[in-house]
N, C-alpha and C positions, 0 to 999 in steps of 0.2 A: 695484265688486262689491256695493255696497249697493243695497237695493231702491229707495231714493229716487233712485238714479242711473239706474234702468232705465225707459225709456219703456214705454208700454203695448204697443207692437208687439213680438212675440217676437223678430223678426230683429234689431231694434235693441237689444233687451234683451240678446241674446247678445253682440252686438258691443261693447256698453258695459259688460259685466259684467267689471270690472277690479278688481284689488287693488293696493295699494302696500305697501311694507314697509320697515322700518328695523331693522337688526340691530346691537346694541351690541357693539363690538369688545372682545375680551378681550386685554389686553396686560400684560406684566410691566414692572417698573420699568426693566429694561434693554432692553426691546423697542423696535425702531425702528418708525416709522409704517408701516402696511401698504401695499404697492403691490398692490392687489387685482387689477389687470389683468395684472401680470407675475409674480405669486407663483408659486413652484415647486409650489404646490398644484394648479395647472392643468397641470403637466408630464405627460409620458408615463411617469414612473416608476411601478412597480407599486403597486397599492393593497394595503396591509397586510392580511393575513388575521387572524383572531382569535387563532390560536395553539393551543397544547396545552390540554387541560382544566385543568391546574394553574393556568394564567393566568386561567381563568374563576373559580376558587376565590379567588384573591388579590384579585379585584376587590371583594370585600366590604369590604376595608379602605379602599376609595376612595369609599365611599358614606356620606352623612350624611342621616339622617331628621330632619325638623323637625316639631314639634307645636305647636299653640296651646293653652297651658295654660288658657285661658278657654273652650275648646271641648271638651265631652265627646266629640263625634264625632271630632275631630282626635286626641285622646288615644287613643281606642280603635283607630283606624286605624293610628296610629304603633306602638302596642304590637303589633298584629297583624303588621305588617311586620317588626318586630324579631324576633319569635318565629319567623315563617315563613322569613325570609331569613337570619337569623343575623347581621344587621347590628348592630354595637355602637356606632357613632358616632351620637349622638343629641343634639339641641339643642331647647330650649324657648323660645318667645316668648309674650308676652301682648298680645293685641289684640282687636278686635271679632270675634265669632264669626260668620263668613260663612255658616255652615250654617243660620242661623236665619231670615234675610230678605234680600231683594235689596239693600237699602240697605247692609247690612254687607259686601257683596261688594266695595265700593269703599273704599279707605283713602287719606286725604290723604298726599301725599308727605312732608310734614314729620313726620307721625306714623310713617310707614314708616321714615324715617331714624332716629328716636329709638327706636322699639320693636323694629325688626327689623334694619335694615342695620347700625347701629353695633355692637350687641352681637354680631351674626353676624360682622362683620369681625374683631372682637377674638378670637372663638372660632377662626375659620379661620386666624388668624396662628399659632396653635399646632398646626394640623393641616394641614401642607403637602401631605399625600398625597391630600386630598379632591379628587375630580374630579366626582362626581355628587352632586347635592343633590335630595332628595325632599321636596316640600311635601305637606300633607295637607288634606283637606276641613275647612273651618273657618278656614283662613287666607284672607284676602281675595284676590280674583283680579286686581283692577286698582287703579291709583293715580289720583289726581287732582292737578292743579297740579304736575305733574312737568316737569323740563327736557327730557324726551324724550317721544316718543310722538306719536300723531295729535293734531292740534290739537283742543282746548286742553290738551295734556299729559296724556293718559289712556292710558299704556302698561299692559301687564300687569305685575303684581307679579313674576310668575315670570321674565319676561324681564329685569327690572331686577336681580333676584338673579343671573341668569346673567352680568350685566355688573357685578357688585358692586364690583370694585376698579378700575373705569375711569372713573367719573364725574369730570369735571373734569380729566382727564389730557390733556396736550398731545400725547402720542404715540399716541393712539387716534383714528382718523379718524371724524368724524361726517359724516353726509350728510343733505341735505334732499330728501325725495321729493315730487315735485310732479305733480299731475294736474288740469289746468284750475285751478279756484279752491281745490283741496284740497291740503294739504301736511302734512308732519310731519317730525320730526327723530329720527334714530337713529344708531347706531354700526355700522360695517362689521364683520361677523363674521370674525374671523381664522381660524376653522375652516371657513369656507365652501368647499365642494368639495375638502376636504382628502383627500389620498391616504394620509395618515398617521394612525394611531389617536390619540385625544385624550388629552392630559394637561394639567392646569392649569399645570404647570411650564413647558411649552413654548408653549402657545397662550394662556394666561391665561383668565380667565373661568371659568365652571362650566357643566356640562350639567345643567339644572334641569328636573325633571318633577314631576308632581302626581298624587296618588291622590285622585280625586274622582269624583263622579257624583251622580245624584239622591238616592241613599241611602248610608248607611254600608256596607250589603251590596254595593252596586254598586262602591264603592271597594275593598272587600276582594276582590271577584271579579277585579279587575285583577291583584292579587298572585297569587291562585290560578292564573289563566290563564298568567301569566308562568312560575310554577314548573312547571306542567304541561307547558309547551312545552320544558322542558329534557330531557324523557324520550326523544324520538325526533325525527329529522330530519323536517320537515313535508312533506306531499304535497299540501296544498290548493292550489286555484287562486287566482291574483291577478287580480281584476277591475278593469279600467281602462275607465271609461265616459266617453268624450270626447263633445263635441257633434259634429255632422256634420262629417266630415273627408274631403276628396276628394284624390285623387292629382293631381300629384306632391307628396310631402312632403319638404321639405328639413330634415334634422336636423343639418346641419353646424355650426350655431351653438348646439347644445344641449349642456350647459345654458347659458342666456344669462348672460353676465357684463356687468352694467351699469356696472362701475367702469372709468373711463378710465385709461390709463397715466399715472402721475405724479399721481394724484388728490390734491387738496388738502383740508384740513379744511373742513367745511361747504360742500363743493361740491354743486351740485344735480344730481340725476339724474331722468330722466323715467319715469313709469309706462309699462308696456307694455300692449298690447292682448290680448284673449282668445286670439288665434291662437298666441302664443308658448307659452302653457301647454298648449294643445291639442296642439301639435307635440311638446312635452316628454312628454306621455302616450304619443304614438306611439313616441318614442325609447325610453321605458321598456319598451314592449311588445317592441320589437326586441331589446333587451338580454336580456330574460327568455327570449324564444324561442331566441335564439342560444346560451343557456346551458342549454337543455333544461328550463326551469322551466315549469310549467303556468300559462298566462295566457289570459284571455278579454279581448280588446280589442274594444270596441264603438265603431265609428266612425259609427254611424247617428244619427238624431234621437231614437231611443228612450231612455228612462231606465230602466235595468235594475234589476230587483228579483227577489225570490224565489230567491236563491242561498244555498246552504248550505256550511258548512265552508270558508269563504274564508280564505286566508292573507294577503291584502292587498286594499286597495280604494282607488281614487282616482276622484273625479268632481267635477262642478260643483255637486253638491247642489242646493239650491233655486234656484241661479242658472241651472240648465239650463232652457232654454225649454220642455222637455217634462217637467219635474220632476213626480213623483208621490210624495207623502208616504208613501203606503202601501208603495210599492216600496222606498223608503229604509229604512223601519222593518222591512221583511221580511227584510233581509239578516241572515245568521247567520255567525259567525266561529269559526274553529278557534283553539285555544290558540297564542299567539304572533303572531296577526294584527295588522297595523298598517294605518292608514288616514289619508287626507288628503282634504279637500274644499276647493274654491276658493270659499269662502263668507266674506263679510266679518265676520259676527258669530256664527259657529258656537259660540264659547265665551263668549258674552256673559253666560251664567248657567249654574250647575249645580243650580239649583232648578227644580222643576216649574213650567212656564209654558205659555202658549199664544200662537199668532200669531208673526209674524216669520219670519226665515230658519231653515233647518234647523239643528239643534243636534247637536254631537258627543256630547252626553250620551245621545242616542238610540242612537248606535253603541256607547256603553259598555253600554247595556242589552242590546244585541245581542251582547255578549261579546267585543268587540274588546279586544285587549291593550294597544295603544298607538295614540294618535290625536292629531293636531295641530289646533288651532283658534285663533280670534282673538277677543279681548274687545271690539275696536272695529275700525274700518276699517283694514286693513293694506295695501291695494293688492295687486295681483297679484304684484308683485315679491317680496313677503314669503312667499307660499305656497311650501311646500317643492317643490323640483324633483323630480318623480316619477322621472326617470331616475337622479338621484343617490341618492335615498332608497332605491329598491328595489335598485339596484346594491350599495350598501354593506350593506344589511340581509341580502340573500341571499348575500353573501360571508362572513357571520358576524359582522359588527359588531353592537354592542349597539343596542337601539332608540334610546337617547338620542343616541349617536354618529351614527346614520343620519339622524335628523331634523335635528340641528344641522348636519351636513355639507351637508345639502340646503337649508339656510336662509341667506339672505344677510345678515340683520340680527339684532342683539339690542338690548335696551332698547327694545323695540317692543311689538307687540300679541300676540305669540305665546304660546300655552300648549300645552305638550306633556304629554299624559296618559299615565300608566302607570309601571310599574317600569322604571327606566332601564337596568338590566342584562339585561333580556330579550334573548336571543340564540339563537333556535331553530335558526338555520342554522349555528351554530358547530360546528366539528369536535369530535366527542365521543370 
């Protein structure tokens, strides 16, 4: 999925545009190792809906907001979130202010353990109801010298917080993702493709999102758009922009499960090609159409732009052979909209920059409410499954639940942006 992996020929560029992923498994002390291939999460039991409005209100007690006391930007955004959402669980850390410069967006793993992970574990031990953790602009986005992540150990800080209580545990399965001479280590996500709503008590780990963007106001807009989406059931179109896709399309293996039955710790799994994610986009479109939801599925070579009031978006971003930056930046989103792009480094920075692959920060500027990106090469396996993502979200699950259910790994490169409890399709 990285530009340096793509030859100059657009056809080969599309073919070799691949991602890998590693998801850190959230397990409890009593949890058995996950059998990802035979888990009941892939069974035919009904997918849980959101429930009554009272359940939406109680979710506030399950949310923790974290600020960096060394960052004025972080403090302001955290205060705004507490005031607007009414969240009372709050935690403060002290580390380099990542809102100031690109160098501060990376934190050494040893410093992360001392300054963030250790005190946060101690705090969460007294807060067993916490399921959702919200980070803020000013907290570093990636780690260095970590025991997980794309070589040489550079996972996102967010994804390591998601797997906070599972580092070094023997009952959480790690996997090595390999593509040619590239590889990385991650944990298998226990919540992957779950049919059951998330809780830390059952699944372990946490659903971690971030309020970030080019500016403080961009981060605040994520909160405003989430709250605005509570008002009415959305009617906007979901745009799914595949690369050229021809019939017949076999969706029988969607979503792809790369974990073999009886999988062992540190077992190797292979990266997938671009075709699997392209077919997943098609499967997502079929689900949305069958449920009467407005969807635009583009299966041509065109890279679509100039769309307004979108409720969802998925594309290959700058990995599309016909990518047009102006079209990408011309998209506009309705309150509650979510997005995913199959781009290796779309979350490499949240500071103004130029060059390189398309950035999810530009979609934040276009008023998206939730979006997922990657701070380093994730491989295509790590990119959220569109069929799972839009299925869960349009059933009324929260934004965080939908992204994490659609993602195969934690302790990897993933960064999920937005208010975790945004749920515009919930029953009101």
